C-alpha positions in Angstrom: -31.8 2.6 17.9 -33.9 1.3 15.8 -35.5 3.5 13.6 -39.0 3.2 14.8 -37.5 4.0 17.7 -35.1 7.2 16.6 -38.4 8.3 14.9 -40.3 8.2 18.0 -37.7 9.9 20.0 -37.2 13.0 17.6 -40.9 13.4 17.7 -41.1 13.5 21.9 -37.9 16.2 22.1 -37.0 17.5 19.7 -38.6 20.9 18.2 -38.0 23.7 15.3 -36.4 27.0 15.5 -40.3 28.4 15.6 -41.7 26.2 18.3 -38.6 27.2 20.4 -39.0 30.8 19.6 -43.1 29.9 21.0 -41.5 28.8 24.6 -38.9 31.3 24.8 -41.2 34.4 23.5 -38.4 35.7 21.7 -38.2 37.6 18.7 -35.9 36.5 15.6 -33.4 38.1 15.8 -33.2 38.0 20.5 -33.1 34.2 19.3 -30.6 34.1 16.4 -27.9 36.0 19.2 -29.7 33.5 22.4 -28.0 30.8 19.6 -24.5 32.9 18.2 -24.0 33.2 22.2 -24.3 29.2 22.4 -26.6 30.2 25.2 -28.8 27.7 23.1 -27.0 25.6 21.5 -28.7 23.2 18.7 -28.9 19.4 18.7 -28.8 19.4 15.3 -27.9 21.9 12.0 -28.7 20.8 8.3 -27.3 23.7 6.3 -29.4 23.6 3.4 -27.8 27.1 1.7 -25.3 29.3 2.3 -28.6 31.3 4.2 -30.5 28.6 4.9 -30.1 26.5 8.1 -32.2 24.2 9.8 -31.5 23.8 13.7 -34.0 21.4 15.7 -33.4 22.3 19.7 -34.1 19.3 22.6 -36.9 21.1 23.9 -36.0 21.2 27.5 -33.3 22.9 27.1 -35.3 25.7 25.1 -37.8 24.7 28.3 -34.7 25.8 31.3 -33.8 28.7 29.1 -37.3 30.1 29.3 -36.9 29.2 33.4 -33.6 30.8 33.1 -34.7 34.3 31.5 -37.9 34.6 33.8 -35.1 34.4 36.1 -32.7 36.9 35.0 -35.9 38.9 34.3 -37.3 38.7 37.7 -33.3 39.9 39.1 -33.5 42.6 36.8 -37.1 44.1 38.3 -35.6 43.6 42.3 
């Protein structure tokens, strides 16, 4: 894949942790728990320091997880 194709693909399909949290409507702690429990798996992790990690997620996987969360919440209400 050429560099410009990769950049186009990444802009269309990869999102930051912040954007992913907006989609899932989760708090920071809840989102971190979802990642820790491998409910959401980052497509890419870049460790900047001992405490700072940049994570990118596939948009479609985050949206699918949000749908799953809605299903779980609906089932709990029954």
